C-alpha positions as semicolon CSV with decimal commas, in nm:
position;residue;x (nm);y (nm);z (nm)
1;M;-0,097;0,578;-2,566
2;P;-0,449;0,702;-2,470
3;A;-0,462;1,005;-2,229
4;I;-0,561;0,927;-1,880
5;D;-0,832;1,157;-1,755
6;A;-0,689;1,320;-1,438
7;A;-1,037;1,395;-1,302
8;A;-1,138;1,023;-1,313
9;R;-1,035;0,778;-1,053
10;P;-0,753;0,584;-1,217
11;E;-0,775;0,208;-1,251
12;L;-0,458;0,012;-1,189
13;I;-0,453;-0,341;-1,313
14;V;-0,245;-0,628;-1,186
15;Y;-0,194;-0,905;-1,437
16;G;-0,089;-1,206;-1,241
17;R;-0,164;-1,563;-1,140
18;G;-0,341;-1,718;-0,845
19;Y;-0,046;-1,921;-0,727
20;C;0,209;-1,631;-0,747
21;H;0,353;-1,506;-0,420
22;L;0,500;-1,201;-0,605
23;C;0,150;-1,117;-0,729
24;D;0,012;-1,153;-0,372
25;D;0,286;-0,918;-0,244
26;M;0,221;-0,654;-0,514
27;I;-0,153;-0,663;-0,455
28;A;-0,113;-0,634;-0,071
29;A;0,123;-0,331;-0,108
30;L;-0,116;-0,168;-0,362
31;R;-0,405;-0,207;-0,122
32;R;-0,196;-0,034;0,151
33;M;-0,135;0,250;-0,096
34;Q;-0,512;0,299;-0,139
35;D;-0,498;0,462;0,211
36;R;-0,299;0,751;0,055
37;F;-0,423;0,754;-0,300
38;S;-0,761;0,717;-0,470
39;F;-0,754;0,452;-0,731
40;D;-0,942;0,133;-0,834
41;L;-0,761;-0,189;-0,833
42;S;-0,839;-0,477;-1,069
43;I;-0,665;-0,810;-1,071
44;I;-0,668;-1,021;-1,387
45;D;-0,549;-1,384;-1,389
46;V;-0,349;-1,417;-1,710
47;D;-0,409;-1,795;-1,710
48;S;-0,785;-1,732;-1,774
49;D;-0,712;-1,608;-2,122
50;A;-0,479;-1,765;-2,373
51;A;-0,395;-1,427;-2,526
52;L;-0,297;-1,274;-2,194
53;E;-0,094;-1,589;-2,100
54;T;0,092;-1,549;-2,432
55;Q;0,137;-1,174;-2,384
56;F;0,269;-1,186;-2,026
57;G;0,420;-1,532;-2,004
58;E;0,627;-1,553;-1,689
59;K;0,651;-1,167;-1,665
60;V;0,404;-1,147;-1,379
61;P;0,288;-0,956;-1,185
62;V;0,262;-0,667;-1,425
63;L;0,108;-0,344;-1,305
64;M;-0,064;-0,132;-1,576
65;C;-0,272;0,178;-1,591
66;G;-0,429;0,199;-1,939
67;D;-0,163;0,094;-2,180
68;R;0,121;0,210;-1,955
69;E;0,322;-0,044;-1,771
70;L;0,422;0,093;-1,430
71;C;0,625;-0,199;-1,310
72;H;0,658;-0,581;-1,313
73;Y;0,777;-0,857;-1,080
74;F;0,781;-0,612;-0,773
75;L;0,592;-0,301;-0,686
76;D;0,806;0,000;-0,770
77;E;0,649;0,218;-0,507
78;P;0,839;0,544;-0,597
79;V;0,725;0,505;-0,962
80;V;0,363;0,436;-0,872
81;T;0,361;0,714;-0,613
82;A;0,496;0,962;-0,863
83;F;0,241;0,850;-1,128
84;L;-0,052;0,869;-0,893
85;S;0,068;1,210;-0,762
86;E;0,076;1,343;-1,112
87;L;-0,293;1,255;-1,153
88;R;-0,404;1,452;-0,851
């Protein structure tokens, strides 16, 4: 796994779908977390790329930072908080 530069602002990526209420919930919760933590948030629609659709299938939303999966289906706020705290 590539190292994550602690000095850089981390990019969290949500792989999801436009019609997914779990994805909407995770994105909303992450946006609220941006009040406490400095990170960029990208949202990628897995249905826009056949390879991503194959990779993730029904396992969405998936929250990643680099190659590291932080959680899927639901935001695991304690895990994400601990991860972001380590990068400070």
